[in-house]
DOSE-390596 format. One line per field, with one value per residue (C-alpha): residue number from 1; residue in three letters; x, y, z. Coordinates in Angstrom, 3 decimals, always signed. Example, Ala and Ser with C-alpha at 12.3 -4.5 7.8 and 13.67 -1.06 7.14 Angstrom:
<nodes>
sevo <- c(1,2)
drendo <- c(ALA,SER)
x <- c(+12.300,+13.670)
y <- c(-4.500,-1.060)
z <- c(+7.800,+7.140)
</nodes>
This chain:
<nodes>
sevo <- c(1,2,3,4,5,6,7,8,9,10,11,12,13,14,15,16,17,18,19,20,21,22,23,24,25,26,27,28,29,30,31,32,33,34,35,36,37,38,39,40,41,42,43,44,45,46,47,48,49,50,51,52,53,54,55,56,57,58,59,60,61,62,63,64,65,66,67,68,69,70,71,72,73,74,75,76,77,78,79,80,81,82,83,84,85,86,87,88,89,90,91,92,93,94,95,96,97,98,99,100,101,102,103,104,105,106,107,108,109,110,111,112,113,114,115,116,117,118,119,120,121,122,123,124,125,126,127,128,129,130,131,132,133,134,135,136,137,138,139,140,141,142,143,144,145,146,147,148,149,150,151,152,153,154,155,156,157,158,159,160,161,162,163,164,165,166,167,168)
drendo <- c(MET,GLN,GLU,THR,THR,ILE,SER,ILE,LYS,LYS,HIS,ILE,LEU,ILE,TYR,GLY,PHE,ILE,LEU,GLY,LEU,VAL,TRP,VAL,ALA,TYR,GLY,PHE,LEU,ARG,HIS,ILE,THR,ASN,ASN,ARG,ALA,THR,ARG,HIS,TRP,ALA,LEU,SER,ILE,PHE,GLU,LEU,SER,LEU,HIS,ILE,GLY,ILE,ILE,VAL,TYR,GLY,ILE,TYR,LYS,PHE,LYS,ASN,LYS,ASN,ASP,GLY,PHE,LEU,THR,LEU,TRP,GLN,ALA,PHE,LYS,ILE,GLY,LEU,GLY,ILE,ALA,VAL,MET,SER,THR,VAL,MET,LYS,SER,ILE,GLY,ASP,ILE,PHE,PHE,LEU,LYS,VAL,ILE,SER,PRO,GLU,THR,PHE,GLN,GLU,ILE,LEU,LYS,SER,ALA,SER,GLN,SER,THR,SER,THR,GLU,SER,GLN,GLU,GLN,ASN,SER,ILE,LEU,SER,LYS,GLU,ASN,ASN,TYR,LEU,PHE,THR,THR,PHE,LEU,THR,ASN,LEU,ILE,PHE,ASN,SER,THR,LEU,GLY,ILE,LEU,ILE,SER,MET,LEU,GLY,GLY,ALA,ILE,MET,GLN,LYS,ASN,ARG,ASN,PRO,PHE)
x <- c(+6.079,+8.295,+7.598,+7.837,+9.406,+7.226,+8.926,+6.864,+9.027,+8.149,+4.273,+5.056,+6.903,+4.029,+1.424,+2.692,+3.670,+0.123,-1.129,+1.252,-0.157,-3.318,-2.596,-0.408,-3.364,-5.942,-4.365,-3.682,-7.475,-7.887,-6.322,-7.450,-11.338,-10.395,-11.122,-6.897,-8.344,-11.996,-12.928,-15.898,-17.377,-17.922,-14.128,-13.046,-14.766,-13.299,-9.965,-10.444,-12.013,-8.773,-6.310,-7.741,-8.281,-5.462,-3.735,-6.672,-6.137,-2.350,-2.742,-5.329,-2.618,+0.338,-1.782,-3.607,+1.136,+1.040,-0.625,-3.290,-0.911,-0.790,+0.440,-0.615,+2.812,+3.289,+0.522,+1.863,+4.891,+2.888,+0.375,+2.825,+5.169,+2.460,+0.894,+4.914,+5.714,+2.538,+2.693,+6.232,+5.328,+2.464,+4.608,+7.082,+4.779,+2.882,+6.785,+7.454,+3.709,+3.885,+7.459,+7.355,+3.936,+2.020,+4.400,+0.866,-0.888,+1.545,+2.183,-2.123,-1.749,+1.273,-0.769,-3.566,-1.650,+0.713,-2.695,-3.171,+1.009,+1.932,+3.265,+6.527,+7.246,+6.415,+9.475,+11.681,+10.947,+12.076,+9.672,+12.386,+11.909,+8.047,+8.196,+10.430,+8.717,+5.356,+6.646,+8.070,+5.700,+3.083,+5.402,+5.709,+2.107,+1.074,+3.646,+2.781,-0.986,-0.871,+1.280,-1.174,-3.387,-2.111,-1.108,-4.682,-5.647,-3.398,-3.675,-7.861,-6.908,-4.610,-6.440,-9.261,-7.656,-5.228,-4.769,-0.971,+0.716,+0.325,+3.709,+2.977)
y <- c(-13.806,-12.256,-11.923,-8.751,-8.574,-5.752,-4.898,-5.590,-3.078,-0.503,-1.239,-2.049,+1.459,+3.388,+2.077,+1.826,+5.469,+5.864,+3.950,+5.592,+8.833,+8.369,+6.963,+10.319,+12.272,+10.363,+10.654,+14.012,+14.879,+12.685,+15.043,+18.336,+16.578,+15.637,+12.026,+10.964,+8.002,+7.325,+4.281,+3.790,+1.529,+3.531,+4.184,+1.136,+0.242,+3.228,+2.268,-1.203,-0.339,+1.787,-0.758,-3.254,-0.735,+0.769,-3.596,-4.830,-1.907,-1.650,-5.666,-5.114,-2.491,-5.259,-7.681,-5.631,-4.197,-7.886,-8.297,-9.882,-13.145,-13.147,-15.723,-16.201,-15.670,-11.961,-11.054,-12.322,-9.474,-6.733,-7.160,-7.432,-5.379,-2.448,-3.000,-3.211,+0.064,+1.568,+1.049,+1.974,+5.695,+5.707,+5.142,+7.192,+10.130,+8.920,+9.354,+12.793,+13.945,+12.861,+13.980,+17.147,+18.530,+17.184,+16.392,+17.262,+14.446,+12.257,+12.912,+12.647,+9.236,+8.142,+9.527,+7.538,+4.395,+4.465,+4.884,+1.268,+0.313,+0.399,+3.385,+1.292,+0.730,+4.639,+5.802,+3.104,+3.998,+7.098,+9.888,+9.138,+4.861,+5.204,+7.484,+5.129,+1.595,+2.984,+4.584,+0.627,-1.389,+0.533,+0.343,-3.606,-3.983,-1.906,-3.653,-7.182,-6.515,-4.570,-7.697,-9.879,-8.466,-7.048,-11.068,-12.017,-9.418,-10.152,-13.793,-12.688,-11.061,-13.151,-16.275,-13.949,-12.325,-14.805,-16.442,-18.294,-17.746,-21.397,-23.340,-24.693)
z <- c(-35.435,-32.815,-29.663,-27.713,-24.009,-21.971,-19.234,-16.088,-13.815,-15.492,-14.759,-11.180,-10.922,-12.795,-11.008,-7.582,-8.011,-8.593,-5.589,-3.910,-4.152,-4.182,-0.636,+0.328,-0.850,+0.651,+4.055,+3.394,+2.741,+5.970,+8.074,+6.693,+7.553,+10.576,+10.245,+10.206,+13.473,+12.591,+11.140,+9.042,+6.876,+3.796,+4.307,+4.219,+0.839,-0.732,+0.262,-0.791,-3.756,-4.575,-3.543,-5.813,-8.876,-9.557,-8.979,-11.401,-13.473,-13.521,-14.833,-17.226,-18.819,-19.139,-20.728,-23.347,-23.913,-24.164,-26.784,-24.891,-23.339,-19.079,-17.336,-13.570,-12.516,-14.311,-12.361,-8.962,-10.083,-11.039,-8.168,-5.184,-6.760,-7.093,-3.681,-1.298,-3.635,-3.292,+1.095,+1.307,-0.297,+1.962,+4.861,+3.735,+3.491,+7.024,+8.219,+6.590,+7.772,+11.447,+11.868,+10.059,+8.909,+11.860,+15.034,+17.301,+15.804,+16.296,+20.022,+20.512,+19.045,+20.965,+23.884,+23.045,+22.607,+25.830,+28.172,+27.353,+27.880,+32.008,+34.085,+34.462,+30.787,+30.374,+32.657,+30.867,+27.613,+26.447,+23.511,+20.957,+21.256,+21.672,+18.347,+16.718,+17.741,+16.953,+13.349,+12.620,+14.080,+11.850,+9.259,+9.185,+9.616,+6.875,+4.174,+5.557,+4.870,+2.101,+0.851,+1.185,-0.345,-3.176,-3.411,-2.876,-5.684,-8.719,-8.032,-8.444,-11.421,-12.988,-12.697,-14.664,-16.910,-17.430,-21.556,-21.964,-25.456,-27.626,-27.369,-30.970)
</nodes>
């Protein structure tokens, strides 16, 4: 009985790319409908279900192609990889959107963020450093949050779908 090797990287790239495209399209739709800064519980549930659905589906497809076998470590790697790749794509899409397509939206975000800071720090910081600090902070926050969420989702999904090969 021959064991076939299924590429985990291939599944990470495919489903990470799909989830990244979904996040970019979702962000664009939120901008078109003027809901970019609006937070509502229904939107949060929709976003969470997108994240859970695509990560679990990627793990499920890997299990199917691997003759029905899946270890918890494989599920962990796939889920984390999909989450990190989609977050990087989403961040690149957001940076492109805020810097190129809609810089006026970016200025509004910076104005609302700078209202909470003191006037002394506003005078010391240039506009460029404010933009870069905001983008870097947003990227790191998204990366940490989505990676943690991806780990939790992949560990739960992997624990449910786990099936190890018979060693004998």
